[in-house]
Structure formats: structure tokens, C-alpha cells
C-alpha positions as CSV (number, residue, x, y, z in Angstrom):
1,M,105.0,87.5,97.6
2,R,107.9,85.8,99.2
3,R,109.9,89.0,98.8
4,L,107.3,90.9,100.7
5,I,107.2,88.4,103.6
6,T,111.0,88.5,103.7
7,M,110.9,92.3,103.8
8,L,108.5,92.1,106.8
9,A,110.7,89.7,108.6
10,V,113.9,91.6,107.9
11,A,112.4,94.8,109.2
12,L,112.0,93.2,112.6
13,V,115.2,91.2,112.6
14,L,117.4,94.2,111.8
15,G,116.5,95.5,115.3
16,A,113.9,98.0,114.4
17,C,113.0,98.0,118.0
18,S,115.3,98.1,121.0
19,S,114.9,95.3,123.4
20,T,117.1,96.6,126.2
21,P,115.8,99.2,128.5
22,K,117.8,102.3,129.1
23,Q,119.1,103.0,132.6
24,S,117.4,105.8,134.4
25,T,119.4,108.4,136.2
26,T,116.4,110.3,137.6
27,A,116.4,110.3,141.4
28,A,113.0,111.9,142.1
29,T,109.7,110.4,141.1
30,T,106.4,112.2,140.6
31,T,103.0,110.6,140.9
32,I,100.4,111.8,138.5
33,A,96.8,110.8,138.7
34,P,95.7,108.6,135.8
35,T,93.5,110.1,133.2
36,T,91.4,108.6,130.6
37,T,92.1,109.8,127.1
38,V,90.8,108.8,123.8
39,P,93.7,108.2,121.2
40,S,93.7,111.1,118.9
41,T,95.5,109.5,115.9
42,P,95.6,106.1,114.3
43,E,99.1,105.8,115.6
44,D,98.1,106.5,119.2
45,A,95.2,104.0,118.9
46,F,97.5,101.4,117.5
47,M,100.0,101.8,120.3
48,A,97.2,101.7,122.9
49,A,96.0,98.5,121.4
50,I,99.4,96.7,121.5
51,Q,100.7,98.2,124.8
52,S,99.2,95.7,127.2
53,S,100.0,92.6,125.2
54,G,103.5,93.7,124.3
55,F,105.5,92.3,121.4
56,G,108.1,89.7,122.3
57,D,111.1,91.1,124.0
58,V,110.5,94.7,122.8
59,D,110.5,97.2,125.7
60,M,107.1,98.8,125.3
61,T,108.0,101.6,127.7
62,E,111.0,102.8,125.6
63,P,109.9,105.8,123.6
64,S,112.4,105.0,120.8
65,N,110.4,101.8,120.0
66,R,107.2,103.7,119.2
67,E,108.0,104.7,115.6
68,P,109.5,101.3,114.5
69,L,106.5,99.4,115.9
70,I,104.1,101.8,114.1
71,N,106.1,101.7,110.8
72,I,106.2,97.9,110.7
73,G,102.4,97.8,111.3
74,K,101.5,100.6,109.0
75,H,103.8,99.9,106.1
76,N,105.0,96.3,106.2
77,V,101.9,94.5,107.5
78,C,99.4,96.6,105.4
79,E,101.6,96.4,102.3
80,V,102.0,92.7,102.5
81,F,98.2,92.3,102.9
82,D,97.7,94.6,100.0
83,D,100.0,92.5,97.8
84,G,97.9,89.4,98.5
85,A,99.3,87.7,101.5
86,D,96.9,85.9,103.8
87,Y,96.8,86.3,107.6
88,G,98.8,83.1,108.2
89,M,101.7,84.3,106.1
90,V,101.8,87.6,107.9
91,A,101.5,86.1,111.3
92,Q,104.2,83.5,110.7
93,A,106.6,86.1,109.4
94,L,106.1,88.1,112.6
95,I,106.4,85.0,114.8
96,D,109.7,84.0,113.1
97,T,111.5,87.2,114.1
98,E,114.2,87.5,116.7
99,K,111.8,89.6,118.8
100,H,110.1,86.4,119.9
101,P,106.5,87.5,120.0
102,T,103.8,85.0,121.1
103,G,101.0,84.0,118.9
104,E,98.6,86.1,120.9
105,Q,100.9,89.1,120.7
106,V,101.1,88.7,116.9
107,K,97.3,88.4,116.7
108,V,96.8,91.7,118.7
109,Y,99.5,93.4,116.6
110,I,98.1,92.5,113.2
111,R,94.5,93.3,114.3
112,A,95.6,96.7,115.6
113,A,97.6,97.4,112.4
114,V,94.7,96.5,110.1
115,E,92.0,98.3,112.2
116,N,94.1,101.5,112.5
117,F,96.1,101.7,109.3
118,C,94.5,99.6,106.6
119,P,90.9,98.7,107.4
120,R,90.4,97.8,103.8
121,N,92.1,94.5,104.8
122,V,89.8,93.7,107.8
123,A,88.2,90.8,105.9
124,K,91.6,89.0,106.0
125,L,91.5,88.9,109.8
126,P,90.3,85.8,111.6
127,N,86.8,86.2,113.1
128,S,87.9,85.8,116.8
């Protein structure tokens, strides 16, 4: 169990997500009318769920952060739950990373991961 929690923490600590935004060299801007779209995949639904809360100092607008965020949620969070960890263990492992997420961000992240990637673990989530 400890090995799995460590694996989760290491995945985030190793810089799975870039925290520094890239400089833009685009001079012109284009305004596009907002549209309402329903996420078409679990991955899109997961990203939509965590987008507004963020995740510590991870730049949520950086496209290269999408896959690492998804992979940690899909694989690490779900696998640790599958191996018997409880919510508190998973949440603490995420809070203790160098990405510095808040408790609320971790709560949103874990809920989004479970609801979209491993609903079999929904009973392990807190009721609120």
C-alpha cells in the first residue's frame, strides 16, 4: 500500500505537469463566440471538471499538461483506490506534492478521476 501511495506522489513530484507558462509570440488575437459543448470522452469530462478549480501551480491552460493530469487521475488515483487505499490516503499523497494543490483542488481532482475513470470506487468518496 505504501508503495502505491509513494508511486502516486512520485508521479506528481517528478514534474508530470509543467508549472511555467510558455511565452506566446502571436501578435494577433481572434475572438470566438463561446459555445456549449458536452464532453465527448471521459478524459474531456475529467478536464472540464478540474479546469475551474485548477491543481496547485499547474498551468491549466498549457496543452502539454493535459495528458499528465489525465494519466495521474486515470492510472494512479484509480489504481491506488483499487489496491485498497482510502480517500484520506489518496488526498494526502496529492496534497504533499510539489504542485501545492489546495484541499479543495484535491477534492475536485479525486472526485473527477473516480467519476470519469473508475466509478467502481465512488463509495470511497466523501458524501459532500
